N, C-alpha and C positions, 0 to 999 in steps of 0.2 A: 460653513453653515449657510452663508448667503447663497451659494450655488445650489444647495439642497432646496432652499426656499424657491429659487427660480425654477428648478426642475419640477417641483410640486405644482407651482402656479401654471407652468406650461402644460403639464398633464391634465390638470383640472379644466383648463380652457379648451383643450382639444377634445376631451372625452365628452360623450353625450349620453342621454338617457335613452332607453329602448322602451317603446310602448308595446302593449300586448296586441297582437293581430287577431281579430275576431272574424271568423268565416261568415260571409253574408250570402245566403242562398239567392240564386238568380231565377226569376220566373220567366218561362219561355211563352211567348204569345205568337200565334199564327195569324198573319194579317190576311193573306189571300191564298187560295189554292184552286187550281184548275186540274182536272183529272184527265189523264191520257191513257188509253188502253191500247196496248200493242196486240192486236187480235188478227186472226185469220178468218176470212169470210169465204163460204162456199157459194159460188154463184151458179144457179141452175142454167144450163145451156139450153138453147132453143132446140127442141127435139126435131130431128130430121129422120124420116123413114123413106126408103126408096127401094124398090125391087123391080127387077126386069126379068122377064122370061123371053129368052131368045133361042132360036134353034141353031145359032152360031156356036163356035167353040170358044169364044172370048166375050167377056163382059167388063165394062168400065162404069163405075158409079162414083159420083162426087157430091160433096156439100161444102159449105164455107169453111169447114174445119179440117176435113180429111178426104181421102179418096180410097177406092177399093178396085182392085183388078183381079178378075178370076178368069181362068182358062181351063179347057178340058183337052187333054192330050194323051192318047193311047190308054184310055181307061183311068187316067190320073187327073184329079182336080188340083190345080195350082191356084192359090189365093194369096194376095198380098194386100196389106193395109198400110196406109201412110198418112202422116199429118203434114199439112202445109207448113213451111217454116215461118210464114208471115201471118198465120192464123192467131188472132188475139181475142181475148175476152175482156170486156170492160167491167170492172168491179168498182162499185161506189163504196168508199169507206169513210165513215164520219171521222173528222180530224179532232182529236183531243190531245191536250198536253197537260201533264201534271207539273205544276210549278208551285212550290211552297216557299214563301218568304218568312223566315223566322227572325224575330227581333227579341233580344234578351233585355228585359226591363228589370232593374234592381227592385227587389221586394223591400218594402219599408221594414226596417228592423228596429224595434224599440230599444232604447238605451237604458241601462240600469240607473245611471245618475248623470244629470247634465253637468257640463264643465262650468267651473266658476269663471268669473271674468279674468282672473289672474292666469288660469290655465289656458283660456282662449288667447290671451295676449301672448303667452309664451309660445303657443303653437303658431300664431300668425307672424310674430316677429322674431322667431328663433333663428332663421336664416340670416337676417340682418345682424343679429347679435354675434353669430359665428364669424361673419365677415369683419365686424368691428374688432373682435378678439384677435383674429389672425393679423389684421392690420397693426394692432397694438404690439403684438409679439414681434412682427417684422421690424417695426419701428424701434423697439427695445434692442433687438439683435443688431440693427444698424448702428444705433447709438453706442452700444457696448464696443462694437468693432472700431468705430471712430475713436472712442476713448482709449482703447488698448493701443491703437496705432500711434496716437499722440504720445502716450506714455513710453512706447518703445523708441520713438524718434528723438526723445529728449535726452 
């Protein structure tokens, strides 16, 4: 009977209550944002026109971007166009970056009923109580072990 009492006391001291978990919605606030557009711009090139009339059988024209070579041979017109490999066009693009920083702030949630002073005390000092209970249980187990050893050695 005494052992049953010890087992019941041990079970009661180790077991705890479970509280109900209530979902608390979280509100998202945006602090700052900068917008960046990844866009393509079409830059208008500087127009170049050039024409040459020569009585010769070959003609060569060029501008800062490309060149043209034309020749007349046996009643056939040969014409070739080429682009210089170093020809570049400078395009000015405005620089924007979209950066959004979000901070989640808990939304105030009204409670149905305030806790009493006794319930607040149990919540605040429940961990200390559990530690004290475990210490007492370990002390009782050690005391019983010493008592049983003394009985067996006699």
